[in-house]
N, C-alpha and C positions, 0 to 999 in steps of 0.2 A: 717055553708059556704055551699052555695050549690057548683056542680061543673061547673055549669059555671062562677059563682062569682070566685071561684078558680082559672079557667084559664084566667079571665080577670084579676085578680090581678098578675100571673103569667106573662101575657105579658107584664103589665105594667113595672114589676120588671125586665123582660128582656128588655125592652126598656130603663129603666132607665141606667142599667148597660151596654148597648150598647153607650149610649150619653157619661158615664163616660169615659168609655174605648177610644173613639174618642178623646174625650178631655187631655187624658194623653198622646194617641199617634199620635194625628196629629203634625205634624212639626210649627213650631213657624210660625206666619201669616207671618212676616217678609221675610222668606225665599222665600215663595210663588210669594210676591208682589217685583216690581224693588227696587232693590239699593238704597237708599236714601243715598245722600250725607252727610257726618260725618263732616258737620262742614261750618266753612266761610272763605272768602278770600277780600283781598283788592288788588286792583291796587297798583302801578306797578308790575309785573311779571319781569322786568329787564329794565336796564336805556339805552340801545339800542334802534335804530331804524330798521325796515324792519322785522319783526319777520317772521318766519316760526316754526311750533311749530306739534307734532305729539304724539298720545300715543302708545305704541307698549311693551309688553312683560311686564306690569305691572309699566312702567315709563312713565311719561311727558318728550319728549326731544323738545329743544329749541335752534334755532338759530338767533342772529341779526348780524347786520352789525356790525364790529368790526374795518375795514381797512385792518390790512396789514396781516390779519390770518383768518379763520375761527374757531370761537370758540363754544361750545354748553353746555349746561345746562342740567342735568337730575335731575329729582326728582320722587319720590313717589306720590308726591301732587302737584296741582296747589297751591297751597297757600305758599308752599317753594322753588318755582323756583328762589326766588329774594335772598331766602339764600344758594342756590345750588353754588356749587366751581365751575368754568370754566374748561372746557377741550379744549384744544387747538387739532383740530384734523386735522389742514393744515396749514402748511407755505410752502412759494416756494423761492426755490433760483432761478428759471427764471426771469431775470429782464424784461422779455416782459410781465410779467402776475403777478407780486408779488407787485403792489401797488394797493390801490383803490380798495380793494377787497368789493363788495357789496352783497347783497339780498340772500344769502346761501338759499337754499332748497333742500331737501332731499326725496327719494323717494326708496321704495323696491320694486325690481324686481326678481323676484326666490328667491333664499337664499344671494341676497347682496344687498346694498344700494348704489345710486347712488347720490350724494352729488351735484347738480346746482350752479354755481355763476357767478359773472361776475368780471372782473378783467383788469387793465391798466399797463403801463409802467411809469405812472404818467402824462399820457398826458391825459384826459378825453376825449377825441374824439378817443381816442386809445381804448376804452373798447370794451372788446371780449366776448364771453360766453364760458365755459369748465366747465368739467365735471369730478368728482374723480369716483371711484370706491374703494367698501372697502374690506379691504381682508377677512371679514369674516362677519358673519351674526349677525350685530351688527353697530345699526345708529351712534355710537361715535367711529367707525371705530376701527384700523387705516384704512386709506384710500393710496391709489397710485392714479397718474392723470392718467387719460384715453386717454381725445384727447377735442379737441378743437371741440365746433360747428357751423359750418360754412353753412349756405344757400348759394348756389352757386351764387343766384342772388346779394347776399347782403357779398360776400365774404369781402372785405374791408370797410365795413361800422360798425359804432357805433350802438352796440346791448349791452342791460341792461336787470334786471329781468326777467331770464329764471325760466320757469314754465310748466309743462308737462300736456298734455291734453291725456287723455284716453277714446277714444271715438271707439265705436263697435269693439273691440280688438284690436287697432292699438292705435300706441303712435305718439304724436305731439308735437313739440316743440312751445310753445308760448313764445313771447319776447315783449319787448321796443325796437325798434329804428329806422332808417331813413325809411321813405315811402312817398309816393308823398301826405301825409296828414299833417303828422308832424315829424320832428326830432327825438321826441320820439312817435312815433306811435307803434299800433299793430299789428304783422305780428303773421302768423302760418304756420310751415313748417312741412312737413311728416318724420318720424322716422323710420329706419329699425330695430333698436335695441335701448335699453336705449341711447347709447352713439354714434348714426352714424344718423347725417340727409342724408335722401335719397332724398331731392328735393327741388325745390326753394320755397320762404316762399312765400305767399300771405299775400297783406296786408288788414285788417279790418279797415272802415272808422266808427270808435265809438264816436260817441257822449259825450260830457264831460263838457258842461257850462262855457268853456274856450277853447281858440285856441291851447295852448302851450304841453301840457301832456298827453299822454296816457300811464301807465305803471303797473306794478305789477299785471299783468293776473292769475287770480287764478280760480279755477273751482268746481263745487258742482253738484251732480247726484240724480235727483230726479225727481219722477211724469213724466218717458217719455221722458225728456229735461235735457240737459246739460244746466247749467248755467255758464256763464263766467262775473267775475265782475273783474272792473279794476281802478284805481286809476287815477283822473284826476285833473288839473293844478300841479302848481310849488309846490311840497312837502313843499318848505316853506313858504307858504303863509296860512293863518288860513283857506280858502275855499278850499283847499285840500280835495279831497272827493272820494266817491266810486260811480260809475256808472253799468250799467250792461245790458249783451244780453242773448240771450238763440238760443238755436239750438235744432231740435227735435232729437230724438234718431237713427233715421235710416237715416237722414241726410250728406250729406259729409261737414266737416268742412274746407275743401279748398274752397268751393265757399263762396265770401263774402255775396251774397244776400239768402244764408241760415241762416244766423244769424238776428236775432230780436231785434231790440233797444227796450229797455224798456225805457220810458219817466222819466227824472229827475233822480236826484240823490238817491240811497238807502241808504246811509251812510253818513253823513255831519257834520258840527260844530254845536255844542248844547252848545251859549253861556249861557244859565240860567245854565249849570254843567259844566261852565269852560271848557271845551272841545275845541280845534281847530286844526285844521288839520287832522281829521282822515284818516288812509287812509293806504297803502301798508299793507296788511293783508295777512293771510290763513284763512282758516277753519280746524276743527279738530272734531274727535269725543269725547264724553266722555268717560272715561274707559270701561263702560260697552256696549257702542255703541247705546246708547238709545237717546242721546243729540247729537245737533250740536252748535257746537261755533265758534264763530270768533275771530282770535288775531290780534292786528293792531297796530300800534302806531300813537299818538296823543300829544299835545302840552297841557300845560297848561297857554299859553299866546296868544294872536291874532298879536302880532310882529311878521312880515314877518321874520320869521329865521330858520336856519335848527339845530339849538340846541333843547334842552329839550325836544326831539322827546324818548319818552318813550315808552315800549310794556305794552299793556294791553287786556285784555282780558273779553268775556260777550257772555253769551248764547243767540241763535237765535232760531225763529219759521221759520212755514211756514205758507202762506196765504191759504185760500180756493180757491184760483185759481190753486195751486201748485207752486207758487213761493216762493221763501225765503223770511222771513222779517229781515232784520238786526237790527230792530229797531234804535232808538237812542243812541248815546256815553253815558254813564255814567261816572257822576262825578268820579275822579281820587281814592279818599277815599270811596266811596259805598260798601258798605258789601254786597257781594252776595255768595249765597249757593255754593259752591264747584259742581263740576260738578258729576252726579249721578253714583256710583262705586269709586269714589275719597274716597281710606281709608280715609281720613282726616291730614288736616296740621297742629293741636295743635297749632295755631297761635292766638293772642291775640291783642287789641291795648290798647293803655296809651293815653287819649289826654289831651293837655297841662293844662285844667282846672280841673285835676287829675278826671274825670271819667273813666274806665277803664272796659273792658267786659272780665275781668281775672283778676288774683292776680298782679294789678300793682298799683301804684301811683305815683306822682309827688309832689316835696315840694321845695320853694324858700328862699334863702336868700336876701336880700336887695330889692329894691324896682323895680318891673318888670310892664311894660306898657301892657295892655291885652284888646283886644276886638274884635268887629266881623265885622272891617273894610276889611278884607280879603275876607270875604264873599265866592265862590267857589272855591278861591283859596288854602282857607285851610280847613282842617278836621273840622267837625261841626263847619264851619261857625266863628271859631276862633284863635286864637295864641297870645302866651305872648312876648314880646319882649324886651329887655335893650341894653344900651350902656354904663353900669355904671361897671367900672374896679373893678371885684371881686367880681359882683352877680354871684349867682348859680342858676341852676335848677338841681334836682337829683330825676332821674327816678329810684324807686325801683321796681323789676319784679322777677317772678320766669319762668328762664327757660336756655336755653344755649347758645342764643344770641338777640342783640336787634338792629333795626334799627331806626334810627331818620330821620324823615321828615319834611321840613319846608321851609317857603318863603327864596328865594335868592332873594337879591336885589342891587341895586345900591348902598344905604347906608347901606349894611350889611360889618361888619368887621372879625375879628378873633376870634374863640372861640378855649378854650382850654378845650377836653374831656380826662374824665379818668373812667376807670373801677374799680369798688371797692378798691377805694383810690389808686390806683398804679400810674404808671409814666401817664403825661399827655400827650396828641399830640393837636398839635395844627392843627387848619382846618379853612379854609377861607371861610366864608359865603357868600361872594359877587357874584353878577351875573350883566351881563353888562345888562341885562333886566331881569325883575323882572316876577318869574315863584314861582308859588305855588306845595306843597308837594312836594318840590325836596329833592332825598336821598343827605343827608348831612354826614350822616357816618353808617357804617355796622360794626358792634363789631366783633371781633376774636371770635371764636367757644369758648364758656365758659362750664366748668362742672354742670350738672343738679342741679339746686338749687335757693338759693336766692343770687342777685346781684342788684348792685346801676351802673348807669350810670351817673355822673356828667358833668355838661355843664358849665363854668366858663366863665364869660366875658372877656375880656384881655383889651377891651378899645382900643386896636390898630386896622390897618386896612392897607391897600393895597395903594397904590398909587392912585389907579384908583377909588378907592370908596371915596364916600363925605360923610362917618361916619362910627362908629363902633359897630352898634348894631347887636346884636345875636337874630337870632328868635326861639323861641321854637314852635312845631304844636303837630305830631303823632308821637308817637311810637309804632311801631310794634315788637311784642314779639315772638320769635319760643321756643316751647319746647321740639322740638326732636332732 
């Protein structure tokens, strides 16, 4: 072998060894790429309306309107919020403000959390705005009462839906209340700190496709602009929807003319998905901060009603012109990827026809009706139903908890449910308005392992119902 050939072979050997060493010592590709979501989830996240959600310190925190208290749900995954146990973070003995507590939102300023909400004394027109302060750096509290939020020019006026605008290093209170445009119109007032309004509110003449309501203002910050989204039309209507305005980063938000109106709704009913009245929303970031998401309430019925408003979430994107693209509301049971950086929910579904995305199945005794007549109101557009006393549907699953969702209807009756052959509990599947994928039952927490949920038709119904049908549609199984 010539010296030149020997040198060539040596160089080749060195290169091969370098490549081999690189393969051995290099970190896995997954550590260099954005962290992928570890699984999927399906809505709803909660059975309440008016949601607000944020991620902090490895957890999701969610609030919804509960009426006479403020409750919060905490979970390490978006997909297990429905499975989370509620934490009551506030009740009040002051009778001037302990009724009809609506739309709580919470923000972190410094090392404290501030929880904003509206409440009254039992009279709707007495709704006013209030703020709590946390005792420590924890969104779940405990909290103490801090102050009432009162713009001087609306000190004795109806006000709801407080939200906080952060703009050019200053804080502003945005809310829905009386102004020259609506009884529920958009107003913005300056704040000197998170619990003090420092000047008069200004009215924003926001478009909305209907005359009566502008409420629930929320904010996104990106591409040199502040984006204010808000809900319009009465929340009971199927046409409740989201509209949008924007403000340049250096402009004064207290000058109404600085706000630019976006034409038309940016998030509205999707009849083909069975989604009506999507609105009263908030925005949150994925755990790794790489994705933007919307959390909102919507209904599965086109009837004008304040019931059946459930909390849902989906990812949003951004348009080429820098504006947010909220997309179209997804069907209630649509399977979505979890937010990026979410550690995983460990959930799966069982359909009424026996299909499952995990270790689950369903079997029936007696004769059940089945079909696809419920369309978008059902998971996979099908369900089973029966009014024959003694007929059963038994879900077999491996996990720690199971939720049963199905149609409520005017002809539904009473079901008897039992876990692992234990004592039965009676649940009324009747609904004054037909709604799909309604949460009928959430089991107690169970030891990890194999279990059964049996649904027995009793043949009974309440006085308002016209029949005794029990509907079976989707089961959601939790494994952690």
